[in-house]
N, C-alpha and C positions, 0 to 999 in steps of 0.2 A: 503495500499499499504505500502511495507516494503521499508525503505529508504535505499539508496545505501550511505554508510558512506565513506568519502574520507579524507585522509591526505596529505595536501599539501607541498612539500619539495622543497624550493627555497630560495636562499640567498637575494633575492631582494623583498622587502616588497610591492612594487608597482604591481610586476607580481602577488604576492599571492593574494593582495587585488582585483585585476581586476578578477582573475580567481575565486575567492570566490563570487564576486559578479555576475559572469557569470553563475556559477553552481547553485547559489541560485534560478536562474528563473525557475529550473526544480523542480518539485513537488515530484520527486523520489530520487533526490540526494542532499546530505548534508554535508557540509564540517564541520568535526568535530574538526579537528586540523591543525596547521600549525607548520612547523620546518624550520630553516633557515640554518641548516647544516644536514650531515648525521648523525652525533653523535646524535643530538637532535631527529631526527625522531626515531633512534632506543629506545631512552629513552620512547618517547611517545607511542610507539608501545608495550613496555612492560606494560605500564599502562592499556592498553586495546587495543582490535582487531579493525580493520577498513575494510572495503570491498575493498578498492582500495587505493594504494600509488601512487601519482603523483610526479615524481623525476626529478628535473633538473640534468643534468650531470655535470656542472661545477659549485662548489661553493666555498667559501672562503678557508681559509687554513683549513687542516684537511681532513678528509674523503671527498672524492668525490662521486658523483652520483653512478659510477660504483662499486665502493667498498661497498657502502651503499647497493645496490640492491644485490649485492652477500651475504652480511652478513645477511640481512633480510631473504633472501631464505634458508640460512642455518638454522637460527632460527624458520622461520615459511614456511615450505614447499610449502603450497597452498596459499600463499599471492600473491594477484593479484597487479602487478606493472606496470604502465604506464610510459614511459619516456616522458617529456614536455621540448624539448629544442630548441635551436637556431641551434645547430650542426647536420648537415646533411651527414657527411661523411660516406662512406662505412664502414670505420674502427669503428667509433662511433657506427655505428647500430649494427654491429658483436658483439663487445664488450659488448654492453647493452644487447642483446639478449643472448649471451653465459652466462652472469651473471644471468640471470633469469628474464628479463624484458619481459611481455607479449605483449607489443604494443610500438610503437615509434611515437610519435608526434610532428610535429614542432609548435613553437609558433605562427606561423600565419595561423594555421589550422581554418577551419570555426567552428562556435559554433556547429553546427549540428554533425559534425565530431568528436568534443571533447565529445559530449553527448554520440554518438553511441559508440565511444571506452571505455568510462567507463561502459557503460552497457554491452558491450560485454566482457570485462574483467571479470566481475562478472560472466558471463556465460562461461569462460575458453576460449574465442576467442581471436585471435590475430590480432591486427589491427595496419597498418602503415599509416602515412600521404599521401596524394595523390601525392606528388612530389617524394617520396620515392619509393612509389609502381610504378610509372610510369617509374622512372629509372630502377628498378628492371625488368619490364615487357620488355623494350627495350634490356636490355641485355639478356634476356632469348630467345629473338628472333634471337640471333646470329645463324646461321646454324651449327655451329660446337658443340653447346650445347648437352649434352648427353640426354636431356629430349626430347621427342616427342613434337611437336607443340601443341597438345591437353594437355599434361602434362604441358608444359610450361605456357598456358594459365589458366590452373587450379591453377597452383603455384601462377601466378599474382593476382588471384581473392582472394587466402587466405588473401592477405594484407588488403582486405576490412572486414574482420571478419565474412565471411559467412559461415552459418552452413551448413552441407553435403546436407540437403534438398535444402537449397537455392542456393547452387552451382550447384546442378542437375537441378533446375528451370531455373537458368540463362544460363546452357549449353545445356539445352533440352536433359539431359540424366538422367538415374534413380540413385537413391540413393545409390545403389549397385555398379553402374558402377563408381560412385564418388569414392567410398571405394576402388575400385580396382586400380584407377589412382592413390589415394594418397598412396597406399601401394607400388606401383611402383615408384612413386617419393621418398618416405623415403628410400626405398632400394636402389635406384642409388645416392642418396645424402648421405647415410650412417647415417641417423637421426631417430627419433621417435615422434617428435613433430612438429606441423606447424611453430611455430616461429623458430626452428632450421633449418628447411628446407628453409625458407626465408633466414636467416642469411648464411647458407652454400651456397646457390646460389650466394649471394652477395660475398662472400670470394672468391670463385672460379672463379667469374669473375674478380675480383681485382687481381688475380693471373695470369691472361693471359699474 
């Protein structure tokens, strides 16, 4: 079994210690480094790659999480980055995804949700915490939303990090139909990735 290596970035030692202990219960996930700031995270990544970076948004003086995410993605295009924070405002979510985060987890997320998000990130999936996904789904049900009800439902399921096949199974449609719906969603929102579609939907709702 190939271990998923993780870099924890949070300025609170207690948070890092607790998360390290939690992730240590999984045989396929290994915390290999910790950083207390964005600058330290960048230095550690220069020493060697990791599978996933788990990044808090608000840290002490210096580089915040958003700037760190943006800089990491500029230097390492394919680096998987998950936000792990207490901040759940639409603005924070949009800024993080725009910067290059693949997922957005709240610190009160259930352990299984955290494990699934890390594994999904390695596979290129985007996952958001349940409260964030729920709020997004309620927004997309607004009758004047440009997406059709089926497209809105599909977009809400994207926050769970489901693959196209899993989306098809959940909605009882073919994988080809899922791809067609996704193409329509991306075109309507003017994006080309799942994470960007979710962020754009939230941004548009905030501008109403």
